[in-house]
C-alpha positions as CSV (number, residue, x, y, z in Angstrom):
1,M,-5.5,-2.2,27.8
2,I,-6.5,-4.0,25.1
3,L,-4.2,-6.3,22.1
4,I,-5.3,-6.6,18.3
5,A,-3.8,-9.6,16.4
6,D,-3.9,-10.0,12.8
7,S,-2.6,-13.2,12.4
8,G,-2.1,-14.2,8.6
9,A,-0.2,-17.2,7.4
10,T,2.6,-15.7,7.5
11,K,3.2,-13.3,10.5
12,T,1.1,-11.8,13.3
13,D,0.9,-8.0,14.0
14,W,0.2,-7.3,17.3
15,C,-1.2,-3.8,18.7
16,L,-1.7,-2.9,22.3
17,L,-3.8,0.3,23.1
18,D,-3.4,1.4,26.5
19,K,-6.3,4.0,28.0
20,K,-4.3,6.7,26.4
21,G,-4.3,5.5,23.0
22,T,-0.9,5.2,22.9
23,E,0.0,2.2,20.8
24,T,2.4,-0.3,20.7
25,S,3.5,-2.6,17.7
26,I,4.8,-6.2,18.0
27,K,5.2,-8.6,15.7
28,T,5.9,-12.8,15.8
29,Q,5.5,-15.6,13.3
30,G,1.9,-16.5,11.6
31,I,-0.6,-18.2,13.3
32,S,-3.2,-20.9,11.7
33,P,-5.2,-23.4,13.8
34,H,-4.8,-25.6,10.3
35,Y,-1.1,-25.7,10.8
36,Q,-0.7,-25.9,14.6
37,T,-2.3,-26.8,17.8
38,S,-3.0,-25.0,20.9
39,E,-0.2,-26.1,22.3
40,E,2.2,-24.8,19.7
41,I,0.7,-21.8,19.4
42,A,1.1,-21.1,23.1
43,A,4.6,-21.6,22.5
44,T,4.8,-19.3,20.1
45,V,2.7,-16.9,22.2
46,K,5.2,-17.4,24.9
47,A,8.1,-17.6,22.5
48,E,7.5,-14.2,21.0
49,L,4.9,-11.8,22.2
50,L,4.9,-12.2,26.0
51,P,8.7,-11.3,26.0
52,Q,8.1,-8.0,23.8
53,L,4.6,-7.2,26.7
54,G,7.3,-7.8,29.6
55,E,5.0,-7.4,32.4
56,V,1.9,-6.0,30.3
57,I,-1.1,-7.7,30.7
58,P,-4.0,-7.3,28.0
59,A,-7.4,-7.1,29.8
60,E,-8.8,-7.8,26.8
61,I,-7.5,-9.3,22.8
62,F,-9.1,-9.6,20.0
63,F,-7.7,-11.4,17.6
64,Y,-8.4,-12.1,14.2
65,G,-6.9,-15.1,12.3
66,T,-7.3,-16.6,8.7
67,G,-8.7,-19.9,9.1
68,C,-10.6,-18.7,12.5
69,S,-14.1,-19.3,10.7
70,S,-15.2,-22.3,12.2
71,D,-16.1,-22.9,16.0
72,K,-13.2,-25.6,15.9
73,S,-10.8,-24.0,14.7
74,K,-11.4,-20.6,17.2
75,A,-11.7,-23.0,19.9
76,I,-7.3,-24.3,19.1
77,V,-6.6,-20.2,19.4
78,T,-8.5,-19.3,22.2
79,K,-7.0,-22.8,23.8
80,G,-3.7,-21.9,23.0
81,L,-3.9,-17.6,23.7
82,R,-5.7,-18.5,26.6
83,E,-2.8,-20.6,28.7
84,A,-0.4,-17.7,27.8
85,F,-3.2,-15.4,28.7
86,P,-5.0,-17.2,31.9
87,E,-6.6,-14.1,33.2
88,T,-7.7,-12.3,29.9
89,E,-10.8,-12.0,28.0
90,I,-10.1,-13.6,24.6
91,A,-12.1,-12.8,21.4
92,V,-11.3,-14.8,18.0
93,D,-12.9,-14.4,14.8
94,H,-12.0,-14.8,11.1
95,D,-9.7,-12.3,9.6
96,L,-12.5,-12.5,6.9
97,I,-14.3,-10.1,9.2
98,A,-11.3,-8.4,10.2
99,A,-11.0,-7.2,6.8
100,A,-14.1,-6.3,6.2
101,R,-14.1,-4.1,8.7
102,A,-11.1,-2.5,8.0
103,L,-12.3,-1.9,4.6
104,C,-16.0,-1.2,4.9
105,G,-16.2,0.6,8.1
106,R,-20.0,1.0,8.3
107,E,-20.1,0.5,4.8
108,E,-22.1,-1.8,2.6
109,G,-19.3,-3.4,0.3
110,I,-17.2,-6.2,-1.1
111,A,-14.5,-7.0,1.3
112,C,-11.7,-9.3,-0.3
113,I,-7.9,-10.3,0.9
114,L,-5.1,-11.1,-1.6
115,G,-2.2,-12.3,0.6
116,T,-0.6,-15.1,1.0
117,G,-4.1,-16.6,1.1
118,S,-7.0,-15.2,-0.3
119,N,-10.7,-14.3,0.7
120,S,-13.6,-12.9,-0.1
121,C,-17.1,-11.7,1.4
122,H,-20.2,-9.4,1.0
123,F,-20.1,-7.7,3.9
124,K,-23.4,-5.7,4.8
125,D,-25.1,-4.1,7.5
126,G,-21.8,-4.7,10.3
127,K,-21.6,-8.6,9.0
128,I,-20.9,-11.1,6.8
129,A,-23.7,-11.2,4.3
130,Y,-22.5,-13.7,2.5
131,N,-19.3,-15.7,1.7
132,V,-18.0,-17.2,-1.8
133,P,-16.4,-20.5,-0.5
134,N,-12.8,-20.0,0.1
135,L,-11.5,-23.8,-0.5
136,G,-7.5,-22.6,0.6
137,F,-4.6,-23.9,-0.3
138,I,-4.7,-26.9,-2.0
139,L,-7.7,-26.7,-3.9
140,G,-8.8,-22.6,-4.3
141,D,-6.7,-19.6,-3.1
142,E,-6.8,-17.7,-6.8
143,G,-4.8,-14.6,-6.4
144,S,-3.1,-15.3,-3.9
145,G,0.8,-15.0,-3.1
146,G,0.6,-18.9,-2.6
147,Y,-1.4,-19.4,-5.9
148,L,1.4,-16.8,-7.9
149,G,4.1,-19.1,-6.5
150,K,3.0,-22.4,-7.2
151,R,2.6,-21.5,-10.4
152,L,5.9,-19.9,-11.2
153,I,7.5,-22.5,-9.4
154,Q,5.3,-25.1,-12.2
155,A,7.0,-22.9,-14.8
156,F,10.5,-23.6,-13.9
157,L,10.3,-27.4,-12.8
158,N,8.7,-27.9,-15.8
159,L,11.5,-25.6,-18.3
160,E,8.1,-23.6,-19.3
161,L,10.8,-20.1,-18.2
162,P,12.3,-18.3,-21.1
163,G,15.8,-19.2,-20.8
164,Q,16.8,-16.0,-19.8
165,L,14.5,-15.8,-17.3
166,H,14.8,-19.8,-16.3
167,E,19.0,-18.9,-15.6
168,K,17.4,-15.6,-13.4
169,F,15.3,-17.5,-11.2
170,K,18.0,-20.0,-11.0
171,G,20.7,-17.9,-9.7
172,A,18.5,-15.8,-7.4
173,Y,17.5,-19.3,-5.3
174,N,19.7,-21.4,-5.9
175,L,17.6,-24.3,-5.4
176,S,17.3,-27.9,-6.9
177,H,14.1,-29.7,-7.9
178,E,15.0,-32.2,-5.3
179,E,15.0,-29.7,-2.2
180,I,11.5,-27.8,-4.0
181,I,9.9,-31.0,-3.9
182,H,10.6,-31.7,-0.5
183,T,9.8,-28.0,1.0
184,V,6.4,-28.3,-0.4
185,Y,5.4,-31.8,0.1
186,T,7.3,-32.9,3.6
187,K,7.6,-29.2,5.3
188,P,5.1,-27.2,7.3
189,F,3.3,-23.9,5.9
190,P,4.1,-25.0,1.7
191,N,2.0,-21.8,1.2
192,R,4.2,-19.6,2.9
193,Y,7.4,-21.2,1.0
194,L,5.7,-20.7,-1.9
195,A,4.2,-16.8,-1.4
196,T,7.6,-16.2,-1.5
197,F,8.4,-15.8,-4.6
198,A,5.8,-13.9,-5.5
199,K,8.8,-11.3,-4.9
200,F,10.5,-12.8,-8.1
201,L,7.1,-12.0,-9.8
202,G,7.4,-8.2,-8.4
203,E,11.2,-7.9,-9.5
204,N,10.5,-9.4,-13.5
205,R,6.6,-7.7,-13.9
206,E,8.1,-6.7,-17.1
207,D,8.7,-9.7,-18.3
208,P,5.6,-11.0,-21.0
209,F,5.6,-14.3,-19.9
210,L,5.6,-13.4,-16.2
211,A,3.0,-10.9,-16.9
212,K,0.7,-12.7,-18.2
213,L,1.4,-15.1,-15.1
214,I,0.2,-13.0,-12.9
215,H,-2.9,-11.1,-14.6
216,T,-4.0,-15.2,-15.4
217,G,-3.2,-15.4,-11.5
218,I,-5.3,-12.3,-10.7
219,N,-8.4,-12.5,-13.4
220,D,-8.7,-16.1,-11.3
221,F,-9.7,-14.7,-8.2
222,F,-12.5,-12.2,-10.0
223,L,-13.4,-15.2,-12.2
224,K,-14.2,-17.7,-9.3
225,N,-15.1,-15.3,-6.4
226,I,-16.2,-11.9,-7.0
227,T,-18.1,-11.8,-10.6
228,R,-19.7,-14.9,-8.1
229,Y,-21.3,-11.4,-5.5
230,Q,-25.0,-10.3,-7.3
231,D,-23.8,-7.3,-7.0
232,H,-20.5,-6.6,-8.1
233,Q,-20.2,-4.1,-10.6
234,K,-22.2,-1.7,-8.5
235,L,-21.0,-2.1,-5.0
236,P,-17.6,-0.8,-4.2
237,V,-15.0,-3.6,-3.8
238,H,-11.9,-3.3,-1.2
239,F,-8.5,-5.1,-1.4
240,L,-6.3,-5.8,1.6
241,G,-3.0,-7.7,1.6
242,S,0.3,-7.7,0.5
243,I,-0.4,-9.0,-3.2
244,A,-3.4,-6.2,-3.8
245,Y,-0.8,-4.0,-2.5
246,H,2.6,-4.1,-4.1
247,F,0.2,-5.5,-7.8
248,N,-2.5,-2.7,-7.2
249,A,-1.9,-1.7,-11.1
250,E,-2.6,-5.3,-12.5
251,L,-5.5,-5.3,-10.2
252,K,-6.7,-2.0,-11.1
253,A,-6.5,-3.1,-14.7
254,I,-8.6,-6.6,-14.4
255,A,-11.1,-5.0,-12.3
256,A,-11.6,-2.8,-15.5
257,S,-11.9,-5.5,-17.5
258,H,-14.7,-7.2,-15.5
259,N,-16.9,-3.4,-15.1
260,V,-15.7,-3.4,-11.1
261,S,-15.4,-0.2,-9.0
262,I,-12.1,-0.5,-6.5
263,G,-12.9,0.9,-3.7
264,R,-9.6,0.5,-1.2
265,I,-5.9,-0.9,-1.6
266,I,-4.6,-1.6,2.1
267,K,-1.8,-3.5,3.2
268,T,-2.8,-4.0,5.6
269,P,-6.3,-3.8,8.5
270,M,-4.3,-2.8,11.8
271,E,-5.6,0.6,11.4
272,G,-9.1,0.3,10.6
273,L,-9.1,-2.2,13.2
274,I,-7.7,0.4,15.9
275,A,-10.3,2.5,14.7
276,Y,-13.0,0.4,15.4
277,H,-12.4,-1.1,19.0
278,T,-11.6,2.1,19.5
């Protein structure tokens, strides 16, 4: 049996495949070496994953996760997984590799992630040929749920939301200035927290103020990422993630304004990863 994991900052999707091709889907919280130690990752796996696996011990684990780009970050995740699966072969790789394999398959293209965070790469000959540097939540992540949520919260706290919209947001979340600041600056995973407010954007996307906020946020991703690839107007540009999936209309309109040809837009990479590994 093999176990495939697609892990973002918010959640991890696992798929257990047996020799007959039977798939078993499992969900746990997100795993990230940026915010968790090996010990914390092991605790999460033991508490959330192992009970759902029962007595099943996979022969191989293919783990794709946010933040798993360096040898150091891969080692943190590998150590955490090995504590829970001491006899299993474990391969840890970046979620960008997962996106590229799921989106591009064996073809050349530009693969993008627009979920809680954001990233992109030029995928060619089965590997990442070039990756515009990902600066993470604080310095980058343009177009992501965390990025859009941050701008919405800024507008709310700075009293920039139009009156009726301000009251609607206040009624939906009932959050004080102090609560928001405390959560963002003192609690773990501030990007997850801010990304939850993307739902409000989706539900009120017809409002001119929010429509502009969404457009600007996603357009920033094109300006800071996609347009920096030399052949971005020649190659298909594919998208993966909840923001790309739910804001696909805005995404396509912005792509057209940059003369970019959109390829696939999918919410999760698991179907493509299953095909790749089987």
